[in-house]
DRENVEX-344923 format. One record per residue (C-alpha): y, x, z. Coordinates in steps of 0.05 Angstrom, whole numbers, padded with zeros to 5 digits, always signed. Each point is the difference from the previous one (the first is absolute). Example, Ala and Ser with C-alpha at 12.3 -4.5 7.8 and 13.67 -1.06 7.14 Angstrom:
2
-00090+00246+00156/+00069+00027-00013/
***
This chain:
446
+00001+00000+00001/+00067+00026-00020/+00044+00021+00060/+00069-00029+00007/+00031+00061+00029/-00020+00071+00022/-00025-00006+00070/+00022+00070+00023/+00052+00043-00032/-00023+00070-00014/+00026+00055+00046/+00010+00040-00064/+00053-00049-00027/+00054+00044-00031/+00066-00014-00036/+00042+00054-00035/+00066+00017+00029/+00027-00014-00069/+00047-00060-00004/-00053-00040-00038/-00053+00016+00050/+00044-00023+00057/+00016-00064-00038/-00074-00014-00008/-00009+00011+00076/+00055-00051+00017/-00029-00049-00052/-00068+00009+00032/+00029-00018+00068/+00031-00062-00028/-00065-00022-00029/-00034+00013+00066/+00048-00048+00032/-00018-00056-00048/-00075-00015+00006/+00010-00071-00026/+00009+00030-00067/-00072+00024-00002/-00026-00071+00015/+00038-00024-00062/-00034+00052-00045/-00068-00009+00033/-00004-00071-00029/-00001+00027-00070/-00064+00040+00017/-00037-00057+00033/-00022-00031-00066/-00050+00056-00014/-00063+00001+00045/-00003+00053+00052/-00045+00061-00014/-00065-00001+00040/-00006+00075+00000/+00030+00065-00028/+00072+00021+00001/+00050-00051+00023/+00054+00027-00044/+00075+00007+00014/+00029-00042+00055/+00051-00056-00014/+00053+00045+00032/-00016+00058-00046/+00002-00045-00062/+00069-00024+00017/+00026+00070+00013/-00031+00026-00066/+00035-00058-00037/+00067+00021+00031/-00012+00070-00018/-00014-00016-00070/+00064-00041-00008/+00040+00053+00037/-00028+00060-00043/-00002-00039-00065/-00065+00033-00019/-00064-00020-00036/-00063-00016+00040/-00029+00068-00022/+00062+00036+00025/-00002-00039+00064/-00072+00018+00011/+00020+00074-00007/+00059-00005+00048/-00044-00034+00052/-00051+00055-00005/+00051+00057+00000/+00057-00020+00046/-00006-00001+00076/+00063-00043+00006/-00026-00052-00049/-00070+00000+00033/+00031-00010+00068/+00043-00057-00025/-00059-00034-00035/-00043+00009+00064/-00057+00033-00037/-00056+00031+00037/-00013+00074-00010/-00054-00007-00051/+00025-00062-00036/+00033+00011-00068/+00002-00067-00039/-00011+00005-00075/+00048-00027-00055/-00046-00059-00014/-00006-00019+00075/+00075+00003+00010/+00013-00042-00062/-00053-00053+00021/+00024-00006+00072/+00075+00001-00013/-00004-00051-00055/-00039-00046+00045/+00062-00011+00042/+00030-00066-00026/+00074-00009-00022/+00008-00055+00050/-00023+00047+00056/+00051+00052-00021/+00055-00052-00004/-00019-00025+00069/+00003+00074+00029/+00069+00007-00030/+00023-00065+00032/-00034+00018+00067/+00041+00066+00008/+00068-00025-00025/-00005-00064+00044/-00022+00042+00059/+00059+00048-00008/+00047-00059-00008/-00025-00034+00065/+00013+00067+00036/+00073-00001-00027/-00017+00067-00036/+00013-00031-00069/+00059-00046-00012/+00009-00051-00055/+00074-00015+00016/+00018+00031-00067/-00046-00007-00061/+00004+00028-00070/-00040-00030-00057/-00021+00026-00068/-00054-00007-00051/-00039+00052-00041/-00061+00005-00042/-00065+00033+00016/-00037+00019-00063/-00074-00013-00016/-00042+00060-00021/-00002-00018-00073/+00021+00033-00065/+00059-00028-00039/-00031-00064-00031/-00004-00016-00075/-00038-00056-00034/-00041+00045-00043/-00023+00043+00060/-00017-00063+00041/-00042-00027-00057/-00036+00067-00007/-00011+00001+00075/-00034-00068-00003/-00045+00024-00058/-00016+00063+00035/-00021-00033+00067/-00037-00058-00028/-00040+00045-00049/-00016+00046+00057/-00027-00058+00041/-00041-00022-00059/-00028+00071-00013/-00021+00002+00076/-00032-00068-00002/-00069+00029+00015/+00027+00027+00066/+00038-00065+00017/-00050-00054-00019/-00064+00035-00021/+00008-00021-00074/+00017+00042-00060/+00055-00039-00034/+00012+00019-00073/+00070+00003-00024/+00044+00037-00050/+00042+00051+00035/+00075-00010-00019/+00029+00052+00046/+00013+00054-00051/+00035-00048-00048/+00042-00030+00054/+00022+00066+00027/+00020+00024-00071/+00042-00063-00014/+00033+00002+00068/+00021+00072-00011/+00026-00016-00069/+00040-00058+00027/+00029+00043+00055/+00023+00054-00048/+00023-00044-00059/+00065-00033-00019/+00013-00074+00009/-00020-00023-00070/-00066+00036+00003/-00014-00026+00071/+00007-00072-00025/-00055+00015-00051/-00045+00035+00047/+00001-00050+00057/-00039-00054-00035/-00055+00051-00014/-00004+00018+00074/-00001-00074+00017/-00061-00009-00045/-00035+00056+00034/+00014-00033+00068/-00025-00066-00025/-00067+00031-00021/-00007+00030+00070/+00015-00068+00034/-00054-00033-00042/-00047+00055+00019/+00015-00012+00074/-00012-00075-00008/-00067+00013-00033/-00018+00049+00056/+00013-00050+00053/-00040-00054-00034/-00058+00050-00005/+00004+00016+00073/+00004-00074+00020/-00063-00016-00040/-00040+00053+00039/-00011-00025+00072/-00015+00069+00025/+00059+00033-00032/+00047-00055+00023/-00025+00010+00071/+00013+00075+00006/+00060+00003-00046/+00050-00045+00034/+00047+00056+00014/-00005+00028-00070/+00015-00068-00030/+00060-00012+00046/+00031+00066-00022/-00012-00016-00072/+00032-00068+00009/+00058+00029+00039/+00019+00052-00054/-00013-00048-00057/+00050-00050+00033/+00052+00055+00007/-00011+00024-00072/+00008-00072-00026/+00067-00001+00038/+00023+00062-00033/-00023-00026-00069/+00043-00062+00012/+00063+00039+00019/-00009+00049-00059/-00003-00059-00049/+00061-00031+00031/+00040+00063+00003/-00022+00037-00064/-00026-00053-00048/+00044-00060+00019/+00060+00042+00021/+00008-00038+00064/+00038+00028+00060/-00054-00004+00054/+00028-00009+00070/-00015+00056+00048/-00036-00047+00048/-00053-00016-00055/-00013+00072-00018/-00062+00040+00021/+00015+00076+00004/-00066+00028+00024/-00073-00021-00002/-00014+00041+00061/+00059-00020+00043/+00011-00072-00027/+00040-00019+00061/+00058+00046-00024/+00068-00035-00011/+00052+00016-00053/+00064+00015+00040/+00067+00000-00035/+00061+00017+00043/+00065-00006-00036/+00009+00054-00054/-00051+00046+00032/-00065+00020-00034/-00057-00049+00004/-00047+00015+00059/-00072-00019+00009/-00022-00014+00071/+00023-00047+00054/+00067-00016+00029/+00010+00012+00075/+00056-00026+00045/+00018+00049+00055/+00042-00008+00064/+00017+00059+00045/+00038+00004+00065/+00042+00053+00035/-00044+00063+00004/-00034-00013-00067/-00060-00040+00027/-00027-00052-00048/+00004-00064+00037/-00016-00048-00060/-00042+00012-00062/-00028-00048-00051/-00042+00012-00063/+00022-00050-00052/-00036-00035-00057/+00034+00000-00068/+00071+00020-00010/+00042-00044+00046/+00075+00007+00003/+00029+00038+00061/+00040-00063+00016/-00066-00034+00014/-00024+00053+00048/+00058+00000+00048/-00014-00061+00042/-00076+00012+00005/+00014+00069+00030/+00044-00033+00054/-00055-00051+00014/-00051+00056+00006/+00044+00034+00053/+00009-00066+00037/-00074-00012+00002/-00020+00072+00018/+00053+00018+00051/+00024-00069+00022/+00070+00020-00017/+00047+00009-00059/+00045+00061-00013/+00073-00008+00016/+00022+00033-00065/-00037+00010-00065/+00021+00042-00061/-00037-00004-00065/+00007+00024-00072/+00044-00039-00048/-00061-00029-00034/-00012-00043+00063/+00072-00028+00000/+00009-00076-00007/+00043-00052+00033/-00066-00037+00020/-00026+00063+00037/+00065+00009+00038/+00002-00072+00023/-00075-00004+00017/+00003+00065+00037/+00060-00021+00042/-00033-00066+00015/-00064+00036+00025/+00043+00037+00049/+00015+00066-00032/+00073+00017+00017/+00018+00038-00061/-00037-00002-00068/+00027+00056-00043/-00018+00027-00070/+00015+00069-00027/+00030-00034-00063/+00031-00066+00023/-00003-00032-00071/+00056-00049+00012/-00015-00011+00074/+00062+00010+00043/+00002+00038+00066/+00015-00065+00037/-00062-00032-00024/-00040+00060+00023/+00035-00003+00067/+00022+00073-00007/+00063+00042+00001/+00008+00052-00054/-00009+00056+00050/-00066-00030+00025/-00026-00010-00071/+00014+00074-00017/-00041+00022+00063/-00057-00049-00022/+00004+00030-00071/-00010+00069+00031/-00057-00026+00042/-00034-00033-00061/-00002+00066-00035/-00053+00022+00049/-00051-00048-00028/+00001+00039-00067/-00020+00062+00040/-00054-00038+00039/-00031-00025-00065/+00005+00068-00032/-00038+00032+00059/-00053-00055-00002/-00012+00016-00073/+00009+00076+00002/-00032+00019+00067/-00052-00055+00007/-00024-00011-00071/+00028-00071-00013/+00027+00020-00068/-00066-00019-00031/-00060-00035+00035/-00060+00045-00013/-00056-00047+00024/-00035-00045-00050/+00003-00075-00004/+00048-00051+00029/-00031+00010+00069/+00006+00074-00006/+00072-00003-00022/+00019-00043+00060/-00039+00044+00049/+00034+00062-00027/+00069-00028+00006/-00010-00025+00071/-00032+00067+00019/+00061+00036-00026/+00049-00049+00038/-00040+00006+00066/-00002+00078-00004/+00076+00001-00018/+00017-00039+00065/-00049+00042+00044/+00030+00066-00026/+00072-00027+00009/-00016-00015+00074/-00029+00070+00010/+00062+00033-00030/+00050-00043+00038/-00039+00001+00065/-00021+00074+00008/-00015-00004+00076/
***
């Protein structure tokens, strides 16, 4: 059975006198004072049956600490395994026994088993605890939004079509492993790859001639998939053992058909396809197309961030689609009211949040001053501010840009590296949680 925490700390626990080593020591002490966090994570490991014998594996405490180390160091699982085997400071922080050196695959399996909701709850646990102790104040709040990118290549219809052909053909080629049947089909991968390459490197007129040919190849593959599924369904034994293989085939077929539809609309029919209806990745289909003003188009998810004095993230939401900043202002206030039982006295947000409705609603909720960096026709009287106060709040608001930059630069939230929507969400919450923990360590050195 997996232990929740290390029962006895080793007498050989050692932290370097270097600044980073001492930060890890203070962070370790903070985690030791918060045993409830381990109970939250333990629930994610109760689904698997306990081992009846053999090695019990890493404790829940060690898994959490390894996760924090990974986000802090921004390294791969392979590099993390090396650091844990090489550095006394990292081994002491992770609470590893003298002979234990977890492998890359073990670290990946265990860390990814921690759910996004658990990581979110840990973030909320610490920030609420600090607020109750009057160590974090929400009297002044600054709000801004940003985009966290998905780990995908810049999308194009031709490449998406080729990806669909490649994945479906590979599944058909491995049918004997998946369902125990050898399914005969004509492999179109080479033709598809050649056409996609020519489309990518050709001029507009030639592209319009090549796309129908690529769509024909895709249509052949889709028909082959349909025949394969019928063949499996007609064989009771294959259908029984090939449920997972069939579900993957159906999944990628559905996504490929969606790409075919948007390609026909955009390329053949010259239709301007809305961003909300576009699929930009077969492997990260949850990815949104984010357009912010005149900036470059981004592919990922929009997040709404609120930080308080000291740089702590007090509110964080991961949005679906590409909502306007104006729509995100009041929900952030409601989140603070629900989480802390109070609202900030003053709020300052970017100009994109500015609206008469947000000012009135914010004042009605009990916020004394609702300010925006760019007023957009909203007067000082409506915001309940003097010019001097607005200037101070603008200077305060500038800090959120630095907070977001640190979250991305120092904690890896520029691009989510974990696969799938669940992985994307878990990666983001792991970064936010680690950001707040390290802020606490740096601001509270003793």
